[in-house]
BABAVEX-146505 format. One line per 10 residues: number of its first residue (from 1); their letters; for each residue z, x, y of N, C-alpha, C, O. Coordinates in Angstrom, 3 decimals. Layout:
% residues N
NUM = a = Z,X,Y,Z,X,Y,Z,X,Y,Z,X,Y; ...
***
This chain:
% residues 184
1 = miadvlsett = 90.589,126.552,90.323,91.785,125.525,90.132,92.494,124.934,91.149,92.852,123.759,91.065; 92.672,125.443,91.853,93.530,125.031,92.931,92.266,124.614,94.201,92.583,124.638,95.390; 91.518,124.419,93.967,90.280,123.643,94.644,89.771,122.508,94.019,89.405,121.538,94.682; 89.720,122.536,92.945,89.869,121.283,92.130,90.407,120.498,92.416,89.927,119.419,92.764; 92.381,120.963,92.331,93.267,119.672,92.671,92.910,119.455,94.031,92.885,118.290,94.427; 92.679,120.216,94.673,92.505,119.927,96.198,91.394,118.590,96.578,91.573,117.497,97.115; 90.013,119.377,95.930,89.229,118.205,96.116,89.284,117.308,95.152,88.211,116.714,95.269; 89.984,116.734,94.084,90.366,115.984,93.580,91.204,114.751,94.484,90.824,113.581,94.435; 92.369,115.178,95.295,93.559,115.224,95.953,92.930,114.121,97.445,93.299,113.008,97.821; 92.053,114.899,97.880,91.052,114.727,98.998,90.297,113.311,98.793,90.639,112.355,99.489
11 = drmkkaveaa = 89.355,113.194,97.915,89.008,111.533,97.057,89.940,110.561,97.061,89.520,109.565,97.648; 90.965,110.453,96.671,91.979,110.161,96.034,92.233,109.669,97.411,91.694,108.636,97.808; 93.218,110.530,98.326,93.309,110.221,99.450,92.314,109.236,100.418,92.446,108.133,100.947; 91.209,110.296,100.343,90.022,108.999,101.549,90.329,107.914,100.835,91.097,107.174,101.449; 89.999,107.499,99.683,89.953,105.655,98.662,91.453,105.029,99.925,91.414,104.409,100.988; 92.403,105.497,99.240,93.846,105.147,99.985,93.611,104.976,101.209,94.453,104.205,101.671; 92.676,105.408,102.182,92.562,105.332,103.434,91.731,104.093,103.839,91.909,103.229,104.698; 90.818,104.293,102.973,89.543,103.081,102.799,90.330,101.116,102.843,90.357,100.098,103.534; 90.921,101.823,101.291,91.622,100.487,101.262,92.736,99.992,102.125,92.860,98.776,102.270; 93.707,100.971,102.818,94.664,100.131,104.006,93.394,99.659,105.277,93.395,98.664,106.002
21 = kddfanvrtg = 92.720,100.407,105.222,91.689,99.293,106.343,91.280,98.720,105.854,90.942,97.866,106.673; 90.824,98.305,104.582,90.438,96.815,104.251,92.037,95.832,104.451,92.102,94.841,105.179; 92.751,96.161,103.960,94.197,95.699,104.192,94.370,95.520,105.380,95.373,94.857,105.644; 93.799,95.843,106.176,93.846,95.872,107.904,93.307,94.209,107.997,93.743,93.061,108.084; 91.881,95.086,107.900,91.014,94.044,108.327,91.531,92.354,107.503,90.945,91.328,107.850; 92.026,92.334,107.034,92.442,90.905,106.370,94.057,90.657,106.978,94.986,90.364,106.225; 94.148,90.757,107.844,95.286,90.436,108.721,94.717,89.508,109.891,93.799,90.033,110.521; 95.024,88.458,110.224,94.005,87.473,110.918,94.480,87.987,112.638,95.618,87.982,113.107; 93.268,88.380,113.279,93.615,88.677,114.849,93.218,86.956,114.898,93.139,86.022,114.099; 92.994,87.249,116.658,92.547,86.130,117.159,91.262,85.240,117.394,91.022,84.228,118.052
31 = rinpllfqrl = 90.495,86.135,116.499,88.977,86.520,116.363,88.967,85.620,114.386,89.694,86.135,113.536; 88.438,84.861,114.156,87.586,84.961,112.904,87.062,85.810,112.296,86.046,86.202,112.872; 87.303,86.397,111.209,86.988,87.422,110.510,86.293,87.314,109.050,87.153,87.414,108.175; 85.012,87.141,108.542,84.884,86.885,107.259,85.562,87.423,105.987,85.775,86.967,104.864; 85.903,89.007,106.858,86.703,89.250,105.434,87.788,88.906,105.290,88.453,89.643,104.561; 88.452,87.760,105.834,89.794,86.857,105.700,89.411,86.212,104.844,90.324,85.881,104.087; 88.082,85.709,104.467,87.659,84.764,103.606,87.061,85.149,102.246,87.093,84.600,101.145; 86.701,85.883,102.540,85.853,87.242,101.502,86.595,86.963,100.102,85.928,86.177,99.429; 87.642,87.327,99.539,88.374,87.677,98.982,89.422,86.069,98.433,90.125,86.008,97.425; 89.212,84.998,99.419,90.417,83.922,99.202,89.832,83.201,97.912,88.663,82.822,97.851
41 = nveyygtptp = 90.798,83.041,96.843,90.181,82.548,95.847,89.991,81.284,95.670,90.730,80.532,96.306; 88.952,80.683,94.760,88.464,79.513,94.716,88.325,79.008,93.301,87.521,79.427,92.468; 89.393,77.861,93.113,89.373,77.292,91.567,87.640,76.715,91.629,87.026,75.971,92.393; 87.389,77.261,90.773,85.690,77.596,90.471,85.276,77.073,89.039,84.835,78.094,88.513; 85.180,76.149,88.202,84.930,75.960,87.248,86.612,76.207,86.489,86.347,75.815,85.352; 87.146,76.348,86.472,88.858,76.374,85.977,88.402,78.213,86.010,88.467,78.745,84.901; 88.052,78.960,86.966,88.113,80.618,86.935,88.348,80.567,88.659,87.594,80.069,89.496; 89.437,81.141,88.833,89.634,81.330,89.953,88.514,82.468,90.612,88.448,83.669,90.351; 87.834,81.828,91.365,86.511,82.857,92.089,86.430,83.487,93.635,86.181,82.656,94.508; 86.596,84.723,94.017,86.451,85.096,95.452,85.384,83.937,96.470,84.293,83.452,96.169
51 = lgqlaslqtp = 85.751,83.861,97.032,84.465,82.777,98.007,83.847,83.175,98.596,82.918,82.432,98.912; 83.838,84.596,99.207,82.244,84.911,98.898,81.278,85.607,98.166,80.327,86.355,98.392; 82.104,84.876,96.781,80.425,85.026,95.704,80.161,83.349,95.346,79.403,82.937,94.469; 80.923,82.581,96.187,80.583,81.037,96.221,79.783,80.505,97.392,79.414,79.363,97.666; 79.628,81.633,97.985,79.303,80.657,99.380,78.702,81.556,100.312,78.845,82.693,99.862; 78.074,81.574,101.441,77.575,82.844,102.336,78.265,82.229,103.733,78.232,81.012,103.916; 78.901,83.136,104.727,80.127,82.688,105.969,79.067,83.128,106.740,78.027,83.634,106.320; 79.484,82.839,108.278,78.460,82.961,109.307,79.438,82.792,110.294,79.970,81.704,110.075; 79.911,83.301,111.218,80.743,83.474,112.628,80.164,82.929,113.405,80.090,83.741,114.327; 79.274,81.364,113.919,78.814,81.567,115.354,79.481,81.723,116.917,78.936,82.130,117.943
61 = earmmiitpy = 80.558,81.351,116.748,82.232,81.959,117.328,83.192,82.666,117.397,83.163,83.538,116.527; 83.917,82.698,117.936,84.927,83.455,118.162,86.028,83.274,116.997,86.461,84.028,116.126; 86.314,81.807,117.405,86.887,81.110,116.503,86.575,79.862,115.273,87.359,79.181,114.612; 85.593,79.898,115.298,84.604,79.361,113.454,83.777,79.988,112.911,83.152,80.998,113.233; 83.779,79.196,111.829,82.934,79.950,110.596,82.670,78.737,109.971,83.189,77.664,109.663; 81.441,79.496,109.906,80.375,78.551,108.894,80.213,78.787,107.570,79.521,79.721,107.163; 80.793,78.018,106.845,80.944,78.361,104.917,79.830,77.717,104.289,80.162,76.534,104.221; 78.552,77.868,103.733,77.863,77.119,103.516,77.486,77.495,101.425,76.869,78.476,101.011; 78.014,76.517,100.658,78.184,76.860,99.703,76.872,77.098,98.987,75.834,76.757,99.554; 76.828,77.712,97.666,75.737,77.923,96.975,75.483,77.080,95.984,74.422,77.215,95.375
71 = dksaikeiek = 76.334,76.115,95.647,76.698,74.973,94.848,77.359,73.740,95.747,78.295,73.913,96.527; 76.915,72.873,95.579,76.932,71.878,96.720,78.526,71.050,96.275,79.406,70.609,97.015; 78.422,71.079,94.723,79.783,70.554,93.953,81.369,71.502,94.226,82.418,71.254,93.630; 81.205,72.456,95.130,82.081,73.369,95.145,82.826,73.446,96.402,83.648,74.332,96.636; 82.450,72.274,97.397,82.436,71.850,98.364,84.355,71.807,98.701,85.060,72.463,99.468; 84.710,70.526,97.541,86.073,69.863,97.689,86.893,71.355,97.333,87.960,71.689,97.849; 86.266,71.998,96.520,87.396,73.209,95.981,87.494,74.185,97.167,88.541,74.193,97.816; 86.603,74.913,97.461,86.575,75.698,99.052,87.646,75.035,100.042,88.454,75.747,100.637; 87.618,73.507,100.210,88.062,73.332,100.812,89.848,73.404,100.858,90.549,73.595,101.852; 90.207,73.223,99.685,91.484,73.006,99.082,92.113,74.487,99.028,93.294,74.830,99.077
81 = aivsnpnlga = 91.152,75.113,98.932,91.860,76.812,99.067,92.013,77.494,100.316,92.508,78.609,100.477; 91.465,76.595,101.333,91.537,77.058,102.554,92.273,76.683,103.269,92.537,77.163,104.372; 92.873,75.469,102.606,93.928,74.287,103.511,95.314,75.025,102.582,96.361,74.941,103.224; 95.432,75.550,101.534,95.920,76.359,100.818,96.839,77.684,101.189,97.952,78.007,100.773; 95.927,78.342,102.151,96.494,79.624,102.443,97.289,79.536,103.658,96.788,78.998,104.645; 98.126,79.867,103.689,99.153,79.608,105.203,98.522,80.557,105.662,98.056,80.181,106.738; 98.151,81.899,105.393,98.406,82.668,106.667,96.605,82.690,107.997,96.231,83.233,109.037; 96.025,81.540,106.789,94.803,81.296,108.113,94.770,79.997,108.478,93.747,79.343,108.271; 95.721,79.513,108.989,96.563,78.110,109.574,95.036,77.746,109.896,95.120,77.504,111.100; 93.667,77.556,109.544,93.072,77.165,109.360,92.509,75.461,109.126,92.587,74.908,108.029
91 = spsndgniir = 92.005,74.859,110.237,91.530,73.743,109.356,89.850,73.204,108.927,88.997,73.102,109.809; 89.579,72.924,107.621,88.066,72.770,107.465,87.661,71.408,107.449,88.258,70.384,107.117; 86.326,71.658,107.953,85.902,69.889,107.887,84.685,69.940,107.478,84.137,70.859,108.087; 83.679,69.236,106.478,82.442,69.320,106.055,81.655,68.396,106.126,82.211,67.455,106.692; 80.668,68.170,105.855,79.402,67.339,106.328,78.694,67.132,105.191,77.609,66.562,105.303; 79.245,67.628,103.630,78.227,67.475,102.514,77.960,68.726,102.028,78.361,68.990,100.894; 77.089,69.924,102.949,76.699,70.426,102.712,77.172,71.934,103.373,76.922,72.972,102.759; 77.676,71.940,104.310,78.563,72.976,105.146,79.657,72.767,105.213,79.962,71.577,105.136; 80.648,73.658,105.364,82.200,73.436,105.878,82.740,74.296,107.114,83.053,75.475,106.952; 82.833,73.692,108.290,83.010,74.011,109.244,84.415,74.548,109.207,85.152,73.791,108.575
101 = vtipeltqdr = 85.212,75.952,109.836,86.410,76.230,109.758,86.874,77.078,111.632,86.860,78.125,112.280; 87.081,76.217,111.651,88.587,76.541,113.045,89.474,76.974,112.851,90.102,76.483,111.913; 90.144,78.245,113.653,91.397,78.526,113.868,92.039,78.482,114.641,91.470,78.884,115.656; 93.273,78.127,114.862,93.774,77.635,116.574,94.099,79.192,116.873,93.905,80.208,116.205; 94.640,78.984,118.073,94.781,80.553,119.294,96.318,80.743,118.321,97.000,80.002,117.612; 96.357,81.778,118.643,97.417,82.286,117.880,98.634,82.750,119.472,98.547,83.554,120.400; 99.385,81.992,119.155,100.682,82.453,119.603,101.541,83.618,119.820,101.343,84.465,118.949; 102.580,84.014,120.827,102.853,85.404,121.051,103.591,85.399,119.567,102.912,85.670,118.576; 104.834,85.121,119.455,105.203,85.106,118.317,104.337,85.136,116.737,104.713,85.943,115.887; 103.528,84.482,116.539,102.620,84.385,115.695,101.979,85.986,115.732,101.998,86.710,114.737
111 = rkefvkvarg = 101.693,86.197,116.402,101.079,87.617,117.188,101.912,88.947,116.060,101.588,89.682,115.127; 102.971,88.672,116.782,104.217,89.890,116.249,104.490,89.940,114.774,104.824,90.891,114.067; 104.261,88.664,114.483,104.339,88.483,112.647,103.631,89.288,112.520,104.049,90.379,112.131; 102.126,89.073,112.819,101.448,89.513,111.997,101.215,91.578,112.243,100.709,92.429,111.512; 101.754,91.637,113.359,102.105,93.071,113.801,102.310,93.846,112.567,101.815,94.801,111.969; 103.374,92.901,112.451,104.876,93.476,111.124,104.377,93.582,109.543,104.825,94.199,108.576; 103.006,92.511,109.767,102.092,92.489,108.494,101.736,93.540,108.587,102.041,94.299,107.668; 101.182,93.906,109.372,99.955,95.450,110.005,100.990,96.213,109.440,100.907,96.492,108.244; 102.343,96.753,110.369,103.056,97.785,109.932,103.216,97.839,108.319,102.880,98.791,107.613; 103.905,96.395,107.798,103.829,96.966,106.610,102.800,97.116,105.468,102.826,97.479,104.292
121 = kgedakvsir = 102.112,96.784,106.131,100.398,97.463,105.306,100.250,98.562,105.289,99.902,99.072,104.224; 100.429,99.307,106.341,100.091,100.836,106.973,101.342,101.587,106.537,101.270,102.811,106.430; 102.771,100.793,106.210,103.696,101.999,105.346,103.280,101.854,103.847,103.483,102.845,103.144; 102.731,100.763,103.270,102.322,100.985,101.854,101.281,101.916,101.941,101.193,102.755,101.044; 100.851,101.915,102.433,99.186,102.725,102.561,99.894,104.555,102.787,99.414,105.588,102.319; 100.794,104.442,103.411,101.679,106.173,103.837,102.198,106.549,102.263,101.938,107.573,101.631; 102.954,105.473,101.872,103.282,105.825,100.656,102.636,105.869,99.589,103.288,106.289,98.633; 101.285,105.510,99.336,100.453,106.094,98.469,100.049,106.986,98.649,99.770,107.635,97.640; 99.779,107.552,99.852,99.715,108.957,100.279,100.459,109.700,99.755,100.114,110.658,99.063; 101.525,109.386,99.992,102.890,110.710,99.856,102.329,110.459,98.090,101.593,111.412,97.835
131 = nirrrakddl = 102.400,109.857,97.295,102.111,109.586,95.701,101.033,110.309,95.370,101.075,110.717,94.210; 100.093,110.606,95.974,99.077,111.145,95.983,99.154,112.519,95.920,98.442,113.212,95.194; 100.227,113.030,96.861,100.264,114.462,97.720,101.466,114.619,96.239,101.212,115.626,95.578; 102.720,113.744,95.667,103.131,114.219,95.189,102.776,114.588,93.684,103.577,115.197,92.975; 101.593,114.203,93.266,100.810,113.888,91.651,100.460,115.645,92.232,100.905,116.622,91.630; 99.608,115.743,93.467,99.106,116.960,93.438,100.010,118.259,93.567,100.028,119.415,93.146; 100.461,117.746,94.068,102.326,118.914,93.896,102.036,119.553,92.375,101.517,120.565,91.902; 102.773,118.191,91.849,103.124,118.734,90.460,101.695,119.313,90.177,101.750,120.531,90.347; 100.362,118.887,89.790,99.472,119.963,89.100,99.339,120.938,89.670,98.832,121.804,88.957; 99.604,121.329,90.901,99.568,123.030,91.327,100.655,123.632,90.755,100.546,124.854,90.661
141 = ealkseiged = 101.688,123.143,90.337,103.069,123.662,89.678,102.800,123.590,88.479,103.494,124.323,87.775; 102.117,123.036,88.009,101.532,123.238,86.553,100.284,124.549,86.606,99.507,124.896,85.716; 100.389,124.878,87.468,99.031,126.228,87.088,99.672,127.553,87.764,99.118,128.609,88.069; 101.018,127.150,87.898,101.636,128.602,88.103,101.628,129.321,87.389,101.074,130.323,87.842; 102.037,129.486,86.130,101.705,130.234,84.795,100.237,130.884,85.106,100.057,132.093,84.961; 99.645,130.384,85.356,98.202,131.267,85.459,98.057,131.622,86.484,97.537,132.730,86.611; 98.444,130.859,87.698,97.826,131.628,88.883,98.949,132.089,89.652,99.918,131.333,89.730; 98.989,133.410,90.342,100.331,134.017,91.194,101.056,132.799,92.400,100.452,131.883,92.959; 102.282,133.116,92.515,102.823,131.972,93.644,101.865,132.030,94.845,101.015,131.247,95.267; 102.316,133.273,95.258,101.235,133.043,96.756,100.115,132.125,96.956,100.034,131.363,97.919
151 = eiargekdle = 98.977,132.250,95.719,97.612,131.149,96.273,98.333,130.146,95.444,97.388,129.634,94.844; 99.775,129.329,94.885,99.998,127.925,94.884,100.487,127.929,96.440,99.852,127.206,97.208; 101.109,128.367,96.736,101.517,128.645,97.885,100.761,128.313,99.259,101.221,127.680,100.209; 99.647,128.822,99.154,98.748,128.820,99.858,98.043,127.448,99.691,97.365,127.064,100.644; 98.140,126.544,98.413,97.258,125.480,97.994,98.230,124.140,98.568,97.775,123.050,98.914; 99.827,124.583,98.564,100.446,123.646,99.060,100.689,123.926,100.346,101.674,123.338,100.793; 100.028,124.742,101.213,100.102,124.107,102.190,98.642,123.564,102.979,98.538,122.968,104.051; 97.513,124.035,101.965,96.367,122.748,102.175,96.234,121.982,102.293,95.480,121.392,103.067; 97.586,121.338,100.860,97.644,120.242,100.825,98.432,119.423,101.371,98.106,118.262,101.121; 99.387,119.528,102.050,100.145,119.390,103.508,99.116,118.943,104.567,99.005,117.777,104.945
161 = aitkthvdai = 98.486,119.823,104.944,97.054,120.081,105.735,95.929,118.432,105.466,95.727,117.541,106.290; 95.613,118.498,104.618,95.080,117.558,103.832,95.815,116.091,104.078,95.170,115.158,104.555; 97.432,115.935,103.661,98.370,114.470,103.376,97.855,114.070,105.295,97.286,113.112,105.819; 98.489,115.513,105.882,98.588,115.082,107.372,97.296,114.210,108.093,97.212,113.115,108.650; 96.494,115.138,107.819,95.022,114.019,107.987,94.690,113.123,107.638,93.861,112.563,108.354; 95.059,112.501,106.493,94.945,111.314,105.695,95.856,110.110,106.631,95.473,109.115,107.246; 97.130,110.669,106.436,98.462,109.772,107.575,98.023,109.540,108.464,97.829,108.440,108.979; 97.668,111.033,108.973,96.903,110.402,110.661,96.041,109.426,110.719,96.402,108.501,111.447; 94.789,109.278,110.088,93.968,108.109,109.473,94.168,107.207,109.875,93.511,106.602,110.722; 95.689,106.725,109.058,96.127,105.639,108.288,97.183,104.981,110.085,97.208,103.904,110.681
171 = edalkrkeae = 97.752,106.116,110.277,97.964,105.763,111.810,97.699,104.980,113.082,98.171,104.134,113.842; 96.227,106.100,112.762,95.081,105.622,114.038,94.220,104.242,113.775,93.692,103.661,114.724; 94.106,103.729,112.352,93.632,102.335,112.566,94.680,101.717,112.548,94.420,100.670,113.142; 96.148,101.690,112.113,97.118,100.671,112.357,97.285,100.628,114.015,97.204,99.558,114.618; 97.513,101.830,114.658,96.775,101.646,116.111,96.477,100.317,116.687,97.040,99.381,117.254; 94.741,100.883,116.057,93.549,99.666,116.648,94.224,98.240,116.172,94.335,97.319,116.981; 94.664,98.117,114.817,94.864,96.740,114.335,95.643,96.148,115.646,95.220,95.382,116.512; 96.817,96.712,115.511,97.949,96.382,116.698,97.594,96.445,117.943,98.527,96.013,118.620; 96.423,96.871,118.807,95.795,96.552,119.956,95.241,94.788,119.399,95.534,93.655,119.781; 94.372,95.314,118.386,93.829,94.108,118.525,94.321,92.732,118.242,93.823,91.652,118.560
181 = llei = 95.565,93.042,117.476,96.104,91.630,117.145,97.300,91.118,118.633,97.812,90.002,118.722; 97.469,92.065,119.467,98.193,92.045,120.888,97.276,91.649,121.623,97.596,90.829,122.484; 95.588,92.160,121.527,95.201,91.424,123.075,95.170,89.874,123.154,95.224,88.923,122.375; 95.099,90.013,123.971,94.681,88.247,124.226,93.830,87.426,124.807,93.965,86.208,124.684
***
């Protein structure tokens, strides 16, 4: 029973770490990243649709993205969505078939702002890990009537080790992202 609680908790924490890494990927760096555009919502026939479902994305250069819409009539809406997103700071231009998006170099101040954003996302991820731990601890406490207190204490010790491992994974991902953001 304790093993089941710990196994489920580990799975949930792994998902939280993956979600944090996805969030970090959405923070802009000096290089253009297709993930920045994948989830960008475009108004397509009255429905907000992720850009990744409307077009193919290619990065021929570090600061340029080529967006090829599957439906050419969506070009104006795609352009509007890109321009209206302040986090990108991108300038799109189209030739009727494709959209070329270039992003400007990041200033040092802007890089520091993005580091703060990444740290906030990292803290949110750690809070979610702690919430998962609290839920697991409650589940272990509920088992006290069926299992001895020594077993519960051992389970809680294992839970703390699992939690530390996943919090460390988030810290490592955050450090990599900070280094990537501050790299000139």
